[in-house]
C-alpha positions in Angstrom: 71.7 120.5 -56.1 75.1 119.1 -56.9 76.2 115.3 -55.9 78.1 115.4 -52.1 80.9 113.9 -54.5 81.0 117.2 -57.1 80.0 119.3 -53.9 83.7 118.1 -52.5 84.9 119.2 -54.9 83.9 122.8 -55.3 86.7 125.4 -54.6 86.2 127.6 -50.7 84.6 130.9 -50.9 88.0 132.3 -51.6 89.5 130.6 -54.2 91.3 128.3 -52.0 91.5 124.7 -51.7 88.5 122.5 -52.5 86.0 121.3 -49.8 85.8 118.0 -48.6 82.3 115.9 -48.4 80.3 116.6 -46.2 80.4 112.9 -45.3 84.1 113.2 -43.9 84.4 113.4 -40.7 87.8 115.1 -40.1 85.9 118.2 -42.9 82.9 118.3 -40.3 85.9 118.4 -37.5 87.4 121.5 -39.3 83.9 123.1 -40.6 82.7 123.0 -36.9 86.5 124.6 -36.0 86.0 127.9 -39.0 82.1 128.6 -38.0 83.7 128.9 -34.1 86.2 131.3 -35.7 84.4 132.9 -37.9 81.5 134.0 -35.4 84.5 135.6 -33.0 85.6 137.1 -36.3 82.1 138.9 -36.9 81.5 138.8 -33.7 84.4 141.7 -33.2 84.0 143.5 -36.3 80.3 144.1 -34.7 81.2 144.8 -31.9 83.7 147.4 -33.3 86.4 146.1 -33.2 88.4 146.7 -36.7 91.7 148.5 -37.6 90.2 151.1 -39.5 88.1 152.2 -36.0 84.4 151.1 -35.2 81.9 152.8 -33.2 83.3 152.2 -29.9 87.1 153.1 -30.9 89.2 154.8 -32.8 91.6 152.9 -35.8 94.0 151.1 -34.7 97.8 152.4 -35.0 99.8 150.4 -33.0 100.2 146.3 -33.1 99.5 146.5 -28.6 95.9 148.4 -30.0 94.1 145.4 -30.8 94.5 143.9 -27.5 93.4 146.0 -26.0 90.1 146.3 -28.6 89.6 142.7 -27.5 89.7 143.2 -24.3 87.3 146.0 -23.4 84.7 144.8 -25.9 84.8 141.5 -24.0 84.3 143.4 -21.2 81.9 144.9 -22.6 79.8 142.8 -24.7 79.7 140.2 -21.0 78.0 143.1 -18.8 75.7 144.2 -21.8 74.5 139.8 -21.5 74.5 140.0 -17.9 72.6 143.1 -17.5 70.1 142.3 -20.1 69.3 139.1 -18.8 69.1 140.4 -14.4 66.1 143.0 -16.2 64.4 141.2 -18.5 63.8 138.2 -15.2 62.9 141.2 -13.3 60.5 142.8 -14.9 59.0 139.6 -15.8 58.4 138.3 -12.5 57.2 141.8 -11.7 54.7 141.0 -14.7 53.4 137.4 -14.3 53.3 138.2 -10.0 51.9 141.0 -10.3 49.2 141.5 -6.8 46.0 141.5 -8.5 42.3 141.3 -7.5 41.1 137.4 -6.1 44.3 136.1 -6.6 46.0 134.1 -3.4 48.2 135.7 -0.7 51.8 134.1 -1.6 52.9 131.5 0.8 56.7 131.0 2.0 59.3 130.2 -1.1 62.1 127.9 -0.7 64.4 129.4 1.4 67.9 127.5 0.1 68.7 126.7 -3.5 72.7 124.8 -3.0 72.4 124.6 -7.0 71.1 127.6 -8.3 73.7 129.1 -5.8 76.6 127.4 -6.6 75.3 128.6 -10.6 75.1 131.8 -9.8 79.0 132.2 -7.8 81.1 129.8 -9.7 79.7 132.0 -13.3 80.6 134.8 -11.8 84.0 134.0 -10.6 85.1 132.2 -13.4 84.5 135.6 -15.5 86.1 137.5 -13.9 89.1 135.4 -13.2 89.2 134.6 -16.8 89.0 138.9 -17.4 91.6 138.9 -14.7 94.8 136.7 -16.3 93.3 138.7 -20.0 94.4 141.9 -18.8 97.1 141.1 -17.5 98.5 139.8 -20.3 97.5 142.7 -22.1 99.5 145.2 -19.0 102.7 142.7 -19.6 102.8 143.2 -23.0 102.0 146.8 -23.0 104.8 147.2 -20.4 107.5 145.3 -21.5 109.0 146.7 -24.7 111.3 144.1 -26.4 115.3 145.1 -26.4 116.4 147.0 -29.6 113.8 149.8 -29.1 114.6 153.3 -30.3 114.5 155.4 -26.9 112.5 159.1 -27.4 112.6 161.5 -23.5 109.7 163.5 -23.3 109.6 166.3 -21.2 105.2 167.5 -20.3 105.4 171.0 -18.8 103.1 173.7 -19.0 101.6 173.6 -22.1 103.9 171.9 -24.2 104.9 167.8 -24.8 108.9 168.0 -25.4 110.8 165.3 -27.5 114.8 164.6 -27.3 116.7 162.1 -29.5 119.6 160.1 -28.6 120.8 162.9 -31.1 119.8 165.6 -28.8 117.5 167.5 -31.0 114.5 168.3 -29.4 110.7 168.3 -31.5 107.1 169.5 -30.3 105.4 166.2 -32.3 106.8 163.2 -32.1 108.7 161.8 -35.1 109.0 157.2 -35.0 109.8 154.9 -37.7 106.8 152.6 -38.9 106.9 149.2 -37.8 110.0 149.8 -35.1 109.2 149.3 -31.4 109.3 152.6 -29.2 110.2 153.0 -26.0 109.5 156.6 -24.8 111.3 157.6 -21.2 108.7 160.6 -19.8 108.7 163.0 -17.1 107.4 166.3 -16.0 109.0 169.7 -15.2 105.7 171.2 -13.3 102.7 169.2 -12.1 100.6 165.8 -13.7 100.2 165.1 -16.8 98.0 162.9 -18.9 100.0 161.5 -21.9 97.5 159.7 -24.2 97.4 158.7 -27.5 93.8 157.0 -28.8 94.8 155.6 -31.8 97.6 153.5 -29.8 95.1 153.0 -27.1 98.2 154.4 -25.2 97.5 156.0 -22.1 100.5 157.1 -18.8 100.7 159.6 -15.9 103.9 162.6 -16.1 104.8 162.9 -13.3 107.0 165.2 -12.3 110.7 164.1 -10.6 109.8 160.8 -11.7 110.0 158.2 -14.8 107.3 156.6 -16.9 107.8 154.1 -19.8 105.9 153.2 -22.1 106.5 151.7 -25.6 105.0 151.6 -29.0 105.4 150.1 -32.1 103.3 151.6 -34.9 102.0 149.8 -38.2 100.9 152.7 -40.6 102.5 155.5 -41.4 100.7 158.5 -41.1 99.6 161.6 -38.1 98.1 160.7 -34.9 96.8 163.2 -32.0 98.7 163.1 -28.6 96.6 164.6 -25.6 96.8 165.8 -22.1 94.4 164.1 -20.2 95.4 165.9 -17.0 93.6 169.5 -16.0 97.8 171.2 -15.8 96.2 174.6 -16.1 94.5 177.5 -18.0 96.1 175.6 -21.1 95.4 172.4 -21.0 92.8 172.1 -23.9 95.8 173.5 -26.1 98.8 170.8 -24.9 98.5 168.7 -28.4 101.8 167.0 -30.3 101.1 164.5 -32.8 103.1 161.3 -33.4 104.3 161.5 -37.1 105.1 158.4 -38.1 107.5 157.7 -40.9 107.5 155.8 -44.3 110.8 153.2 -44.2 114.0 156.0 -44.2 111.8 158.8 -43.5 112.4 159.1 -40.5 116.6 159.2 -40.2 116.2 161.4 -43.0 114.2 163.7 -41.1 116.5 163.6 -38.5 119.5 164.0 -39.8 117.6 167.2 -41.0 116.0 168.1 -38.0 119.3 167.7 -36.5 121.4 170.2 -38.7 118.8 172.8 -39.1 121.1 175.4 -37.1 123.2 175.0 -40.2 120.1 175.3 -42.2 117.7 178.1 -41.1 118.7 181.6 -40.8 119.8 182.6 -37.5 116.5 183.7 -36.9 114.1 181.4 -38.1 116.3 178.9 -36.0 115.5 181.2 -33.0 111.9 180.8 -33.6 112.5 177.2 -34.0 113.9 177.0 -30.7 111.0 179.7 -29.1 108.6 177.2 -29.5 110.7 173.6 -29.3 112.5 174.5 -25.9 109.6 175.9 -23.5 109.8 179.6 -24.2 106.6 180.6 -25.3 105.0 179.1 -22.4 106.2 182.3 -20.5 107.0 184.5 -22.8 104.6 185.7 -25.1 105.2 187.5 -29.1 102.2 189.5 -29.1 102.5 191.8 -26.4 100.3 189.6 -24.5 101.0 189.2 -20.1 102.3 186.1 -19.3 104.1 184.8 -16.4 107.6 185.9 -18.2 108.2 189.3 -20.1 106.3 189.8 -23.8 109.2 189.0 -26.2 107.3 191.9 -28.1 109.5 195.2 -28.8 111.4 193.5 -26.1 115.0 194.0 -27.6 116.5 198.1 -26.8 114.0 198.7 -25.0 114.9 200.2 -20.9 113.8 197.5 -18.6 113.2 198.4 -14.7 115.3 195.9 -12.1 114.6 194.5 -8.9 116.5 197.1 -6.3 115.8 200.8 -8.4 117.8 200.0 -11.2 117.5 200.5 -14.9 119.2 198.4 -17.2 119.7 198.8 -21.7 118.3 195.3 -23.2 121.2 193.9 -25.2 122.3 191.2 -26.8 124.4 190.7 -23.2 121.2 191.3 -20.7 119.4 188.7 -22.5 122.4 185.8 -22.6 122.9 186.6 -18.6 118.6 186.3 -18.6 119.1 183.2 -19.6 122.7 181.8 -18.2 121.3 183.5 -14.7 118.1 184.6 -15.4 117.6 185.3 -11.2 120.4 188.0 -11.4 118.6 190.6 -13.4 114.5 190.3 -13.1 112.2 192.8 -13.9 110.0 194.4 -11.4 106.8 193.0 -11.4 108.0 189.4 -12.0 109.7 186.6 -10.5 111.7 184.9 -10.2 110.6 181.4 -11.5 112.7 180.9 -14.5 114.0 178.2 -14.3 118.5 178.3 -16.2 119.2 177.0 -19.1 123.2 176.6 -18.5 124.9 173.3 -20.1 120.7 172.8 -22.2 121.6 175.6 -24.9 124.6 176.1 -27.0 126.2 179.8 -27.7 124.1 179.6 -30.9 121.5 178.3 -30.2 121.4 181.1 -27.7 122.2 183.4 -30.2 119.2 182.1 -32.4 117.6 183.3 -29.6 118.8 186.9 -29.7 118.6 187.4 -33.0 114.6 185.7 -33.0 113.5 189.0 -29.8 115.1 191.1 -32.3 112.8 191.1 -35.0 110.4 191.3 -32.5 109.2 194.9 -32.9 
């Protein structure tokens, strides 16, 4: 054993400043404080609250995820503690005071115990109030974006997420820069959808006719899954997307390239991209299968019967009219439910879509 003075000169466990001797009063208080912090850290690690993910939760991909995990774990283990306490006492009383031969009949028990009743009333109330204050603070943090947040518009529709950036580019995945506050303004075009990113502990219902806002700050580059948590029809389970978090500087390069895809891609390839990102794929198939609208396979140059007894040839003018005024020439057997894309698609984008349809023989 080292003498107390020599032990006080040894370095800390992480090679930090030397520890004070045991005889020091301030050292004893500091040791108690560190012991408490160590206990909290170990508890949350054991409870599954870890940045890399644990037993209960996936990895923490945003700055707000840790606060949600800590609150969840606190409620979980407080509930587990009281559950075990009550069940243990119940089983103990059942065994000890069970009816047995030769045992005297139980006499009248106490009808009132003020200290006990105050105890089991005040403690749960204090815990619940603490949980409310803690939860309300987390709620405010999650719903109050910083003033310099980067805004992205999110549209939910059967069965796809679409993300519109400030430069007008629309993508089927959410691209964001790392360590930057992102504000999402979300709405739905048809039914209620649920926007959910497990790694960010982020979930909001997206409602038609309303705008829902939420924000996050991604902490690590990578890809994170987006789900829809509200059953929205037959394609609900396919309504997936990804959050793609870019390295510093990578987001700006991606946005510049993606926003100019019409200039860098062949028209048919650009049309295929528009087919996926502008909602066309939700109603029109490209493999000949049926859907809400006519399939695009073999559509160009075909003869289509129109409501009213007419037959029209599907050429460039017909397709352009269908995109801009979809209720004018509705094919037989289909309902006029397609929204107009007038003002939503540029002329060169309409041309690209038509060129893509031509390739679908």
